[in-house]
VOGU-3710 file (C-alpha; in Angstrom, 3 decimals, decimal comma):
1> xxxxxxxxxx> 60,149/114,674/-218,243  57,693/114,703/-221,142  54,372/113,700/-219,540  52,923/112,722/-222,934  55,538/109,959/-223,373  56,487/109,192/-219,826  58,342/106,064/-218,754  58,475/105,912/-214,943  61,334/104,316/-213,099  58,994/103,546/-210,184
11> xxxxxxxxxx> 55,231/103,366/-209,650  53,509/104,084/-206,334  49,844/103,237/-205,770  48,063/104,882/-202,844  44,983/102,824/-202,044  46,264/99,589/-203,541  43,100/97,475/-203,677  41,532/95,644/-206,596  42,131/98,270/-209,292  45,523/99,072/-207,824
21> xxxxxxxxxx> 46,534/95,418/-208,029  45,388/95,149/-211,645  47,270/98,317/-212,553  50,377/97,185/-210,684  50,476/93,900/-212,573  50,540/95,789/-215,856  53,537/97,881/-214,785  55,333/94,902/-213,261  55,050/93,149/-216,633  57,282/95,960/-217,995
31> xxxxxxxxxx> 59,820/95,371/-215,192  58,850/98,643/-213,480  58,984/98,302/-209,666  55,707/99,048/-207,892  55,142/100,215/-204,321  51,675/99,829/-202,848  50,232/101,833/-199,964  47,322/100,481/-197,912  46,215/100,727/-194,305  45,450/97,096/-193,439
41> xxxxxxxxxx> 47,880/94,325/-192,618  45,736/91,984/-194,717  46,700/93,976/-197,812  50,391/93,271/-197,244  50,177/89,577/-198,149  48,180/90,377/-201,294  50,773/92,902/-202,421  53,729/90,694/-201,608  52,203/87,790/-203,534  51,894/90,041/-206,589
51> xxxxxxxxxx> 55,464/91,327/-206,348  54,455/94,758/-205,004  56,538/96,339/-202,245  54,004/97,027/-199,464  53,751/100,080/-197,231  51,272/100,595/-194,396  49,815/104,073/-193,940  46,490/105,548/-192,855  45,223/108,584/-194,728  43,206/109,531/-191,655
61> xxxxxxxxxx> 46,414/109,633/-189,584  48,788/112,299/-190,937  51,608/110,958/-188,791  51,838/107,850/-190,981  52,223/109,795/-194,230  55,631/111,400/-193,815  57,572/108,551/-195,423  55,486/107,513/-198,408  57,482/106,107/-201,379  56,320/109,040/-203,501
71> xxxxxxxxxx> 59,450/110,932/-204,506  60,164/110,961/-208,255  57,563/108,286/-208,962  54,484/107,872/-211,085  51,886/108,015/-208,339  48,320/106,728/-208,588  45,811/107,869/-205,997  43,029/105,272/-205,804  42,029/105,721/-202,161  38,368/106,556/-201,468
81> xxxxxxxxxx> 37,417/109,743/-199,654  35,841/109,666/-196,173  32,271/108,383/-195,999  30,781/111,647/-194,756  30,951/115,353/-195,456  31,615/117,317/-198,622  35,405/117,632/-198,296  38,075/114,986/-198,793  40,156/115,323/-195,651  42,210/112,285/-196,652
91> xxxxxxxxxx> 43,426/114,116/-199,741  44,335/117,093/-197,569  46,392/114,825/-195,281  48,016/113,111/-198,255  49,101/116,344/-199,931  50,534/117,629/-196,661  52,493/114,372/-196,365  53,969/114,784/-199,852  55,831/117,875/-198,704  57,850/115,613/-196,410
101> xxxxxxxxxx> 57,944/112,339/-198,309  58,766/113,967/-201,652  56,898/114,968/-204,784  56,085/112,452/-207,509  56,929/113,219/-211,120  53,334/112,601/-212,180  50,075/111,920/-210,349  46,994/110,147/-211,708  43,798/110,572/-209,699  40,829/108,217/-209,961
111> xxxxxxxxxx> 37,745/110,432/-209,692  34,124/109,680/-210,588  31,621/110,556/-213,294  29,396/111,597/-210,391  31,057/115,022/-210,371  28,921/115,883/-213,429  25,740/115,433/-211,385  22,360/114,830/-212,990  22,484/115,671/-216,701  18,986/114,285/-217,450
121> xxxxxxxxxx> 20,447/111,741/-219,865  22,570/114,233/-221,790  26,021/113,293/-223,030  28,910/114,808/-221,075  32,387/115,582/-222,338  35,394/116,729/-220,378  34,278/120,288/-221,157  30,949/119,828/-219,342  31,037/121,927/-216,149  31,013/119,748/-213,014
131> xxxxxxxxxx> 27,850/119,963/-210,946  28,134/117,467/-208,078  24,850/117,128/-206,233  25,370/114,400/-203,642  27,965/114,416/-200,893  29,980/111,497/-202,265  30,466/113,371/-205,565  31,207/116,628/-203,737  34,033/114,873/-201,888  35,539/113,681/-205,166
141> xxxxxxxxxx> 35,283/117,112/-206,743  36,846/118,662/-203,653  39,770/116,248/-204,067  40,103/117,269/-207,723  40,263/120,927/-206,736  42,826/120,277/-204,009  44,982/118,407/-206,504  44,712/121,130/-209,129  45,783/123,798/-206,655  48,655/121,639/-205,406
151> xxxxxxxxxx> 49,833/120,713/-208,907  49,913/124,347/-210,027  51,815/125,439/-206,948  54,387/122,648/-207,221  54,454/122,221/-211,023  53,308/118,629/-210,729  51,965/116,795/-213,779  48,386/115,863/-212,870  45,921/113,659/-214,761  42,321/113,248/-213,582
161> xxxxxxxxxx> 40,183/110,307/-214,681  36,413/110,534/-214,192  35,279/106,929/-214,122  31,844/105,368/-214,604  30,623/102,287/-212,737  33,200/99,510/-212,454  32,161/95,896/-213,032  33,871/92,541/-213,315  34,574/89,459/-211,175  33,770/90,200/-207,560
171> xxxxxxxxxx> 31,984/93,410/-208,557  28,596/92,077/-209,646  25,303/92,693/-207,772  24,806/88,977/-207,107  23,584/89,345/-203,519  21,104/92,022/-204,522  19,732/89,768/-207,256  19,504/86,732/-204,970  17,684/88,859/-202,380  15,162/89,869/-205,073
181> xxxxxxxxxx> 15,649/93,582/-204,401  13,388/95,462/-206,857  14,644/97,694/-209,662  13,016/100,655/-211,345  10,968/100,049/-214,526  13,330/100,161/-217,496  11,545/103,093/-219,150  12,200/105,091/-215,949  15,786/103,930/-215,430  18,629/106,482/-215,637
191> xxxxxxxxxx> 21,353/106,359/-218,268  24,510/104,852/-216,803  28,145/104,315/-217,801  30,426/101,380/-217,073  33,956/100,088/-217,499  35,318/96,592/-216,895  37,933/96,451/-214,120  40,606/95,059/-216,468  39,924/97,794/-219,007  40,140/100,387/-216,256
201> xxxxxxxxxx> 43,597/99,083/-215,340  44,568/99,351/-219,009  43,394/102,980/-219,046  45,248/103,680/-215,799  48,487/102,439/-217,326  47,899/104,536/-220,444  47,056/107,615/-218,382  50,351/107,192/-216,566  52,424/106,960/-219,716  50,425/109,094/-222,214
211> xxxxxxxxxx> 47,988/111,241/-220,235  48,676/114,944/-220,746  49,425/117,035/-217,691  46,454/119,080/-216,537  43,934/117,040/-218,511  40,720/115,269/-217,517  39,617/112,019/-219,190  36,161/110,471/-219,124  36,597/106,733/-218,585  33,855/104,344/-219,714
221> xxxxxxxxxx> 33,299/101,734/-222,391  31,131/104,241/-224,294  28,126/101,934/-224,506  24,731/103,542/-223,914  22,832/101,631/-221,265  20,702/102,020/-218,158  20,787/100,577/-214,677  17,813/98,251/-215,115  19,182/96,762/-218,325  22,452/96,087/-216,490
231> xxxxxxxxxx> 20,726/94,201/-213,639  18,751/92,118/-216,137  21,855/91,159/-218,116  23,733/90,153/-214,983  20,766/88,142/-213,700  20,564/86,258/-216,999  24,314/85,644/-216,931  24,179/84,222/-213,402  21,104/82,128/-214,131  19,030/84,046/-211,598
241> xxxxxxxxxx> 15,481/85,378/-211,944  15,298/88,939/-213,128  14,440/91,290/-210,256  10,909/92,676/-209,943  10,377/96,100/-211,515  8,658/98,917/-209,648  7,630/102,522/-210,245  8,971/105,671/-208,622  6,393/105,806/-205,829  7,241/102,333/-204,615
251> xxxxxxxxxx> 10,956/102,954/-205,140  10,771/105,963/-202,835  9,225/103,760/-200,147  11,358/100,639/-200,481  14,805/101,350/-201,908  17,768/102,575/-199,892  18,747/106,223/-199,848  22,010/105,308/-201,550  20,313/103,535/-204,442  17,782/106,349/-204,830
261> xxxxxxxxxx> 20,612/108,859/-205,104  22,024/106,909/-208,055  18,605/106,583/-209,678  18,097/110,347/-209,550  21,121/111,004/-211,758  21,211/110,237/-215,474  24,020/110,967/-217,921  25,943/109,497/-220,819  29,717/109,860/-221,095  31,652/110,643/-224,250
271> xxxxxxxxxx> 34,845/108,565/-224,060  36,311/109,701/-227,396  39,079/111,758/-225,778  40,177/108,731/-223,761  40,312/106,548/-226,855  42,015/109,178/-229,000  44,643/110,555/-226,621  45,417/107,506/-224,506  45,412/105,142/-227,472  43,630/102,314/-225,680
281> xxxxxxxxxx> 41,743/99,463/-227,315  39,248/98,133/-224,792  39,007/94,398/-224,310  35,327/94,690/-223,374  33,698/97,606/-225,237  30,299/96,277/-224,140  29,044/94,334/-221,151  27,871/91,604/-223,509  31,426/91,182/-224,831  32,535/90,235/-221,323
291> xxxx> 29,521/88,016/-220,651  30,160/86,157/-223,920  33,841/85,677/-223,066  32,882/83,119/-220,427
//
């Protein structure tokens, strides 16, 4: 197998939700069979309707992971880590299960730009040392490390994608805007990075076929923006009032701990390696491109 020009005979998606479905549809269009792994019965109908062969398994229950359709496949791991702690125990269970169910030919892991931590607005490349600072990012980086160790031991082609915020239909902060939840003043807002869900699926397909083994790719549309600008653009698009803007003192008193953790991290992502090596042409290189598309 040449992982730089890899044509799978089967695709397996662990954590086959929204992005998994979009990625599966791309492979199915090439007549490549796709198996989807999820833990809820409600996911089965969605997968069957799309032409995906469904499999039920629970990453928190190792006993369900011994017969995954993983052997000799291109495997995507899209499942989220647990909600608490700094380790990804689900990844640990999954990798243990692979020893029984069989090794894939190539594995693509969907990580997060959060592993870079707060860069105070600086631009990060794949060479920037990870510095995860919140538990959710620590869990993702722990999963990356587990996968690296496993891939070296078993000579498995591994590609890691560090993804910015995902937006698109069903992924907009409409409820937050309707509830008039405040946002931070724009001059205080952190730099953020985004990717449209359809473009992410495009990148996932390209990472499977062209991503080089052992490599990391920053995944974003490359547009410089900030969180407050994003909320304003979405509000305008939905015909809703722009949310009230507040300073840091009031934000500390009124915003959720989760939102504050995002506001305390600022970074810009260089996506040039993604564009150059994966050869993708994004459909929505800016948020405005998507908003204008109707």
